[in-house]
C-alpha positions in Angstrom: 224.5 24.0 44.8 221.8 23.6 42.2 218.1 23.5 42.4 216.0 21.6 39.7 212.1 22.7 39.3 209.6 20.2 37.6 206.0 19.5 37.5 206.3 16.0 37.7 202.4 15.0 37.3 202.5 12.5 40.1 205.8 11.7 42.1 204.8 8.3 43.2 205.2 6.6 39.7 208.4 8.6 38.7 210.8 8.0 42.0 212.8 5.8 39.6 213.9 8.9 37.7 215.1 10.8 40.8 218.1 8.4 41.0 219.2 10.0 37.5 220.4 13.6 36.9 219.6 16.5 37.0 217.8 15.1 40.0 220.5 13.1 41.6 223.0 15.8 41.1 220.8 18.5 42.4 220.5 20.0 45.9 217.4 21.0 45.8 214.0 19.6 44.7 211.1 21.9 43.9 208.2 19.9 42.4 204.6 20.9 41.5 201.3 18.5 41.0 202.9 16.0 43.2 199.5 14.3 43.8 200.3 13.2 47.2 198.1 13.0 49.9 198.7 14.0 53.9 199.4 9.9 55.0 201.4 9.2 52.0 205.1 8.8 53.0 208.1 9.9 51.1 211.7 10.0 52.4 215.0 10.4 51.1 218.5 9.5 53.0 219.8 13.4 52.2 216.8 15.4 51.8 214.5 16.9 54.1 211.0 17.5 52.5 208.4 20.3 53.1 205.1 19.4 51.6 201.4 20.6 50.8 198.6 18.6 49.7 194.8 19.3 49.1 192.6 17.9 51.4 189.2 18.7 49.7 190.3 17.4 46.3 192.4 15.1 43.9 195.7 16.3 42.1 197.9 19.5 43.1 200.4 19.3 45.6 203.9 21.0 46.3 207.0 19.7 47.4 210.5 21.4 48.3 213.3 19.2 49.3 216.8 20.6 51.0 219.7 18.9 51.9 219.9 17.6 55.4 222.9 19.5 56.5 220.9 22.7 56.0 217.9 23.8 58.1 214.4 25.4 57.0 211.3 26.5 58.0 208.0 27.1 56.5 207.1 30.9 56.5 204.0 30.9 54.1 201.6 28.3 52.4 198.6 28.0 50.7 196.9 24.5 49.8 193.2 24.3 49.7 192.5 27.5 47.4 191.7 25.9 44.0 193.3 28.7 41.7 196.7 28.8 43.4 198.8 26.7 45.4 201.8 28.3 47.6 204.9 27.0 49.7 207.5 29.1 51.1 210.5 27.9 53.1 213.2 29.9 54.7 216.6 27.8 54.4 219.6 28.7 56.5 223.1 27.4 55.9 226.4 28.4 57.6 226.8 31.4 56.0 223.6 32.3 54.1 219.8 32.6 54.4 217.5 32.6 51.6 214.1 31.8 50.7 212.4 29.3 48.4 209.1 29.6 47.2 207.1 27.0 45.1 203.8 28.1 43.2 201.2 26.1 41.2 198.6 28.0 39.8 196.3 25.6 37.5 194.1 28.3 35.8 196.7 31.0 35.6 198.8 32.8 38.3 197.0 35.8 40.1 200.0 38.0 41.5 197.6 40.4 43.5 196.9 38.1 46.4 200.5 37.5 47.3 202.0 40.7 46.0 202.3 42.1 49.7 204.1 39.0 50.8 206.7 38.8 48.0 207.3 42.4 48.4 208.1 42.2 52.1 211.0 39.8 51.6 214.5 40.8 52.4 216.4 37.7 52.1 217.8 36.6 48.8 214.4 34.6 47.2 214.0 32.1 44.4 210.5 31.7 43.1 209.5 28.5 41.0 206.4 27.5 39.8 204.2 26.2 36.9 202.2 29.7 36.6 200.4 28.8 33.4 200.9 32.3 32.0 201.8 33.3 28.4 203.5 36.6 27.5 206.1 37.4 25.0 208.3 38.5 27.5 209.5 35.1 28.4 208.9 33.8 24.7 205.3 33.1 24.7 203.3 33.5 21.3 200.2 34.8 23.0 199.0 36.8 26.2 196.9 35.3 28.8 194.7 36.7 31.7 196.7 37.8 34.5 199.7 37.8 32.7 200.0 41.6 32.3 199.5 42.2 35.8 202.6 40.0 36.7 204.5 41.6 34.2 203.8 44.6 35.6 204.4 43.5 39.2 207.8 41.9 37.9 209.2 45.2 36.0 208.5 47.3 39.2 209.9 44.7 41.8 213.3 43.5 42.6 213.2 40.3 40.9 214.8 38.9 37.8 213.0 36.3 35.4 216.0 33.9 34.7 214.0 31.7 31.8 215.4 31.8 28.5 213.4 31.3 25.3 213.6 27.3 25.9 210.2 25.7 26.0 209.2 23.9 29.1 205.8 22.3 28.6 205.0 20.0 26.0 201.7 20.3 24.5 201.9 17.8 21.8 204.4 16.1 19.7 205.2 19.2 17.8 203.7 22.1 19.9 205.5 23.6 23.3 205.2 26.4 25.6 206.6 28.0 28.5 204.6 28.3 31.3 207.2 26.7 34.1 209.1 30.3 35.3 212.2 30.9 37.8 212.7 34.2 39.3 215.5 35.2 41.7 216.2 38.5 43.7 218.1 40.9 41.3 220.9 41.0 43.7 221.9 37.5 43.0 221.1 37.2 39.5 224.5 37.4 38.4 225.6 34.4 40.6 223.0 32.3 38.7 222.6 30.1 35.5 219.5 28.6 34.3 218.7 25.9 31.6 216.0 23.5 30.7 217.1 19.9 30.8 216.4 17.8 27.6 214.1 15.1 28.8 210.7 15.3 30.4 210.7 12.0 32.3 207.3 10.9 31.5 205.7 14.2 32.5 204.4 17.1 30.1 206.8 19.3 31.7 210.4 19.5 31.6 212.7 20.2 34.3 214.4 23.6 34.8 218.0 23.4 36.3 219.4 26.6 38.5 222.8 26.9 39.9 223.7 29.2 42.3 227.4 29.8 42.9 227.0 31.4 46.2 226.4 28.1 47.9 229.0 26.1 46.1 231.6 24.0 48.3 234.9 24.8 46.4 237.9 25.8 48.2 240.0 28.7 47.2 243.9 28.0 46.4 246.5 30.8 47.0 249.6 30.1 44.7 252.9 31.2 45.9 256.0 31.7 43.6 259.4 32.9 44.8 260.6 34.6 41.7 263.6 35.9 43.1 265.5 32.6 43.4 263.9 31.6 39.9 265.4 34.2 38.3 268.7 33.6 39.7 268.7 30.1 38.8 267.4 31.0 34.9 270.2 33.5 34.7 272.8 30.8 35.6 271.3 28.0 33.4 271.6 30.7 30.5 275.2 31.7 31.3 276.3 28.1 31.8 274.9 27.0 28.3 276.8 27.8 25.4 274.4 27.1 22.8 271.1 26.7 24.4 268.1 25.2 22.5 264.6 25.9 23.4 263.7 22.3 24.5 266.6 22.1 26.9 265.9 25.6 28.5 262.2 24.9 28.6 262.4 21.7 30.6 265.1 23.3 33.1 263.0 26.3 33.5 259.9 24.3 34.0 261.6 22.2 36.8 262.9 25.4 38.8 259.6 27.3 38.7 257.6 23.8 39.8 260.6 23.4 42.7 259.9 27.3 44.0 255.9 27.2 43.8 253.9 26.3 46.4 249.8 26.1 47.0 248.0 26.6 50.0 244.4 25.8 50.3 242.2 28.4 52.2 239.1 27.2 54.4 235.8 27.9 52.8 235.5 31.6 53.9 234.0 34.7 52.3 237.5 36.2 51.6 237.8 39.7 49.8 239.2 39.4 46.3 242.5 41.0 46.8 243.2 38.5 49.7 246.9 37.0 49.1 249.4 34.8 50.7 250.6 37.6 52.8 247.3 38.4 54.3 246.4 34.9 54.8 250.0 34.1 56.5 249.4 37.0 58.9 246.0 36.4 59.9 246.9 32.8 60.9 249.8 34.2 63.1 247.5 36.9 64.6 245.0 34.5 65.5 247.7 32.1 66.9 249.4 34.8 68.8 245.8 35.9 70.5 244.9 32.3 71.6 248.3 32.0 73.0 248.2 35.7 74.7 244.7 34.7 76.2 245.9 31.4 77.6 249.3 32.2 79.2 248.4 35.9 80.1 251.9 37.2 79.5 252.7 40.7 78.4 255.2 39.4 76.0 252.7 37.3 74.4 250.3 40.4 74.1 253.2 42.1 72.6 253.6 39.4 70.3 250.0 39.5 69.3 249.9 43.2 68.7 253.1 43.0 66.5 251.2 40.2 64.2 248.1 42.4 64.1 250.1 45.4 63.2 251.7 43.7 60.2 248.2 41.9 59.1 246.6 45.4 59.1 249.7 46.8 57.0 249.6 43.7 54.5 245.7 43.9 54.2 245.5 47.4 53.5 248.5 47.5 51.0 246.9 44.5 49.2 243.4 46.4 49.0 244.9 49.6 47.9 246.7 47.8 45.3 243.8 46.0 44.0 241.7 49.3 43.7 244.5 51.0 42.2 244.8 48.1 39.3 241.0 48.4 38.6 241.0 52.1 38.4 243.8 51.9 35.8 241.6 49.8 33.8 238.5 51.4 34.4 238.8 53.0 30.8 238.7 49.3 29.1 235.0 48.3 29.3 235.7 44.9 28.7 238.3 44.4 31.3 236.2 46.5 33.8 233.0 44.5 33.4 235.3 41.2 33.7 236.5 42.8 37.3 232.8 43.4 38.3 232.0 39.9 37.5 234.7 38.8 39.5 233.8 40.8 42.7 230.3 39.4 42.4 231.6 36.0 42.6 234.5 36.3 44.5 233.5 33.9 47.2 234.4 30.8 44.7 236.8 31.2 41.8 236.9 27.8 41.3 233.3 26.8 41.0 232.6 23.5 39.0 228.9 23.6 38.5 228.5 20.4 36.6 230.0 17.1 37.0 228.1 15.2 34.3 228.0 14.9 30.8 225.1 13.4 28.7 226.7 11.6 25.7 225.0 8.8 23.4 222.0 8.7 25.5 224.0 7.8 28.5 225.5 9.8 31.5 229.1 10.0 31.9 230.6 11.0 35.6 234.2 9.9 35.4 236.6 13.0 34.7 238.9 11.0 32.5 236.1 9.7 30.2 234.6 13.0 30.0 238.0 14.5 28.9 238.4 12.0 26.2 234.7 12.9 25.0 235.6 16.6 25.0 239.0 15.7 22.8 236.9 13.4 20.4 234.4 16.2 20.4 236.8 19.0 19.6 238.8 17.1 16.9 235.8 15.6 15.1 236.0 17.7 12.2 239.7 17.2 11.5 240.6 14.5 9.1 244.0 13.5 8.2 244.9 15.1 4.5 247.7 14.6 2.4 250.1 17.4 2.2 251.0 19.4 -1.0 254.5 20.4 -2.0 254.7 24.3 -1.6 257.2 26.5 -3.0 257.7 29.3 -0.5 259.4 31.2 -2.9 262.4 33.9 -2.3 262.7 35.4 0.8 260.6 38.7 1.6 263.3 41.2 2.8 261.1 43.4 5.1 259.3 40.0 6.7 262.2 37.6 6.8 265.2 40.0 8.3 267.1 39.0 11.5 265.2 39.8 14.5 266.1 42.6 16.4 266.5 42.9 20.3 263.8 45.9 20.4 261.3 43.4 18.7 261.9 40.6 21.4 261.3 43.3 24.2 258.2 45.0 22.8 256.8 41.3 22.3 257.6 40.4 25.7 256.0 43.7 27.3 253.0 43.1 25.3 252.3 39.5 26.4 249.8 39.4 29.2 250.4 37.6 32.4 247.8 34.8 31.8 247.6 31.3 32.3 250.8 29.4 30.8 250.8 26.6 28.6 252.0 22.9 29.3 255.7 24.2 30.1 254.1 26.3 33.0 256.4 29.3 32.1 254.2 32.6 32.3 255.3 35.8 30.6 256.4 37.3 34.1 259.3 35.0 33.9 260.5 36.7 30.5 259.8 40.3 32.1 262.3 40.0 35.0 265.3 38.2 32.9 268.5 40.6 32.2 269.6 41.3 28.6 272.1 38.7 28.5 269.7 36.1 28.9 267.3 37.8 26.6 269.9 37.7 24.0 270.1 34.1 24.3 266.8 33.8 23.4 266.9 35.8 20.5 269.5 33.9 19.2 267.1 30.8 19.4 264.5 32.5 17.9 266.4 33.4 15.0 267.3 29.8 14.5 263.6 29.2 14.6 263.0 31.5 11.6 265.9 30.1 9.8 265.5 26.6 9.9 261.9 26.1 11.3 262.7 23.1 13.4 260.0 23.7 16.0 259.9 22.5 19.5 257.3 19.9 20.1 255.6 21.8 22.8 255.2 24.6 20.7 252.7 22.6 18.5 251.0 21.3 21.5 247.9 23.1 23.5 246.0 22.2 26.6 242.5 22.9 26.0 239.9 24.0 28.8 236.3 23.8 27.9 234.6 26.8 29.0 230.6 26.8 28.9 228.6 29.0 27.2 226.5 31.2 29.1 222.8 29.8 29.2 223.7 26.5 27.7 222.9 23.1 29.1 226.1 22.2 30.7 225.7 18.3 30.3 226.0 18.7 26.7 229.5 18.7 24.8 228.0 21.5 22.3 227.5 23.7 25.0 231.4 24.2 25.7 233.8 26.2 23.7 237.7 25.3 23.7 240.2 27.8 25.0 243.7 26.7 24.4 246.7 27.3 26.7 249.9 27.5 24.6 253.5 28.0 25.4 254.2 31.4 26.3 257.7 30.8 24.6 255.7 30.4 21.7 253.5 33.3 21.9 256.2 35.8 22.1 257.8 34.5 18.8 254.4 34.6 17.3 254.0 38.2 18.1 257.0 39.0 16.5 256.0 37.4 13.4 252.2 38.8 13.5 253.5 42.4 14.2 255.5 42.0 10.9 253.0 40.7 8.7 250.4 43.3 9.9 252.6 45.7 9.1 253.4 44.6 5.7 250.0 44.0 4.9 248.7 47.5 6.1 251.6 49.5 4.5 251.4 47.8 1.3 247.7 47.8 1.4 247.4 44.2 0.3 244.0 43.9 2.6 240.4 45.1 1.5 239.5 48.3 3.2 236.1 46.5 4.5 238.2 44.0 6.8 237.9 45.4 10.2 238.7 42.5 12.8 242.3 42.5 14.2 243.8 45.2 12.4 245.2 48.7 13.7 242.6 51.5 13.7 239.9 49.3 12.8 237.8 47.4 15.0 233.8 46.7 15.5 232.9 50.3 15.9 234.1 50.9 12.2 232.6 48.1 10.8 229.3 49.0 12.2 229.9 52.8 11.2 230.5 51.6 7.5 227.0 49.9 7.6 225.4 52.5 9.2 226.5 55.1 6.9 225.3 52.9 4.0 221.8 52.7 5.6 221.7 56.5 6.1 222.7 57.0 2.6 219.9 54.7 1.2 217.4 56.2 3.3 218.5 59.8 2.3 218.1 58.6 -1.5 214.9 56.9 -0.7 216.4 53.5 -1.9 215.8 50.1 -0.5 218.4 48.5 1.8 218.6 44.8 2.3 221.4 43.1 4.5 222.4 39.6 5.1 224.2 38.5 8.2 226.4 35.4 7.8 228.2 33.7 11.0 231.0 31.1 10.0 230.2 28.1 12.0 233.7 26.9 13.8 235.4 29.5 11.8 239.0 29.0 12.8 238.3 25.0 12.5 237.3 25.3 9.3 240.5 26.7 7.6 242.5 24.6 5.3 246.2 25.0 5.8 247.6 24.5 2.5 245.0 26.9 0.9 245.9 29.4 3.7 249.6 29.4 2.8 248.8 29.7 -0.9 247.0 32.9 -0.1 250.0 34.0 2.2 252.4 33.4 -1.0 249.8 35.5 -3.4 249.9 38.6 -0.8 253.7 38.5 -0.7 254.3 36.7 2.4 257.1 34.4 1.2 260.1 32.6 2.2 261.4 31.6 5.6 258.4 33.1 7.3 255.8 31.2 5.0 257.7 28.0 5.5 257.7 28.4 9.7 253.9 29.1 9.8 253.2 26.1 7.4 255.3 23.8 10.0 253.7 25.4 12.7 250.3 24.9 11.6 250.4 21.4 10.2 249.6 18.2 12.6 249.2 20.4 16.1 248.4 18.3 19.1 246.1 18.9 21.8 244.8 17.6 25.2 241.6 18.3 27.2 241.9 19.2 30.8 239.1 18.9 32.9 238.5 18.6 36.4 242.6 18.1 36.8 242.3 15.1 34.4 244.3 15.2 31.0 242.5 13.4 27.7 244.7 11.4 25.6 246.7 13.5 23.0 244.8 14.2 19.7 246.1 15.6 16.3 244.5 18.1 14.5 245.0 18.4 10.4 243.1 21.5 9.8 242.0 24.7 11.4 243.7 27.7 13.0 244.7 27.0 16.7 242.4 28.8 19.2 244.5 31.1 21.5 247.3 31.5 19.3 248.6 35.1 18.6 249.2 34.6 14.6 245.8 33.0 14.1 243.9 36.3 14.0 245.8 37.8 11.3 246.0 34.5 9.3 242.2 34.3 9.5 242.2 38.0 8.1 244.4 36.5 5.1 242.1 33.6 4.6 238.9 35.7 4.3 240.7 38.4 2.3 239.4 36.9 -1.2 235.8 36.6 0.1 235.1 39.8 -1.6 235.5 38.4 -5.0 232.3 36.6 -4.5 230.4 39.9 -4.3 228.3 40.7 -7.5 228.2 44.0 -8.8 227.1 46.8 -6.4 227.0 44.4 -3.6 229.2 45.7 -0.7 230.4 43.7 2.5 231.8 44.5 6.0 233.9 41.8 7.8 234.5 41.8 11.4 236.4 38.2 12.5 233.9 35.6 11.6 230.9 37.9 11.6 230.1 38.9 7.6 227.3 41.5 6.5 226.5 41.4 2.8 224.2 44.6 1.7 222.7 46.1 -1.2 220.8 49.2 -1.7 219.0 50.3 -4.9 215.5 52.1 -5.9 214.3 48.6 -7.1 213.8 45.6 -4.8 214.0 43.4 -7.7 217.5 44.3 -8.7 218.5 43.8 -4.9 217.0 40.4 -4.6 218.8 39.3 -8.0 222.3 40.7 -6.8 222.1 39.3 -3.4 220.9 36.1 -4.7 223.8 35.8 -7.1 226.2 36.6 -4.3 224.9 34.1 -2.2 225.2 31.5 -4.9 228.9 32.5 -5.4 229.5 32.1 -1.6 228.1 28.7 -1.2 229.7 27.2 -4.4 
């Protein structure tokens, strides 16, 4: 569910806007300065309203609207104080209780009068309000009275500020400020997202939208795949086909997996993260046996109940132990460890869809199919058709174009993660369970790929999932990054080629030593260490140090394919492997998957495919000649698409000249 906070500056003449997003799509309304009087009538078919109003003067007024399916009661209010209005409502849902506090302080919020009340709250709490406070902590350019007391209280409380640096108050056409603040209990801050809307709706304050995943009404699915019959059928398919092709094998295996896959939808409960199909099945059987035993009062039924209870305990404990064993094994991987922690804190709803509207060309689009087409157009907008240039791929590089060996295939399969498969729906675990005879047939198919460069269509096709960027307005297309799901068949073949190319480039020292991304024994730490060493050296010699950080916008999408292949040829990546990569990258297709709807198919004429195994090392090759743009004594450190150019010298004029020349070379 989502909350919308807004200082509406009179709700009466703005009720027409309440039928538009974000108000129409938000479950909770928190409004300040409603200007309502005691006898003013305000109703809504789906909401219950709690209000305060000024009885001794005009203006002011607070409103909290909650869904009718929930219950609420006022636990604190203050309305006749000229300096502070407060309305606190305790809300109860089926599985959750929390408090919503609405505050309006026309002359600046003084925390001291209600500090005791706020510190006494134990349930999860949201605090919304027009605080009229300025402070650098939330992006203010100045510091107002009472703000220091508020910041001191905030730093020592169990509340977290959700605001970003986006302004919420319009002073005039060119001046903005942040005086509308949103806070929540620290215990639920990782379950919330906050962004400022892009329209003020005839007020001088801009609405703030907050989503809370704890109250989402999404169901949880458990997918069950019967792998034993799938593998048996797959081996049968391979053994009955003398000269299998990737297209025929893919279609038959996809159908086999689909026929042995079932989905179970769980009711909306707070299941633990290790809950699986076995836990679900024996839990249902245990409950059924319990009801039957109580109704019949039969000893055999009680024995039956105890049997299912024992099995449920066994499978629950095993699932729990396996889950924590897996976590302990990845505890040394910080990225994966924090990913698991995030999953644990949000395990009640793994399929949350926070936003169902997209704002495009001054209108709101709500139909999922239309939205998916808009995403497709947005992600392909930079791709215009180009005429292919005839390229001589040269003679075969013996190291890169040698026949694929069985150990290379086995290693590539083992290093492929069990992540979401592409459009063919064949996951990596299928490859990991095949027998050697079937893998040898896959090896022959891969060798044909390298020899003749006739790619299956689904290898050049991707399903793209738009993933929201953190703390961005989810109604905008630009707030999403594309994550591609591609064929695992193709990923394994790419992994073989990527390993060969990386070995060749590093062993032959073809790459600049200041490239730190996607290479063995190099990472962001080595890139930072190089910069740190340069800074320390400059400080030791009492030199000036100037650095310029460059971030390439849409880095992968801006790569020209023909230019990339020419750079590969210059580095000695020639012959069949260069031809295959060229065909692989040309005229790729994709579809957007959004809310279970697929967009129309679009064609990309440039750019490296997101999510493909070869893309990182190819991007390293594409950037390798960047160092030729550096002026004398100017150095550079590159990690992926992050470039840091720097220079140190005892003369600042010298540094400025060298950096300026380098920047001009880069932008030529």
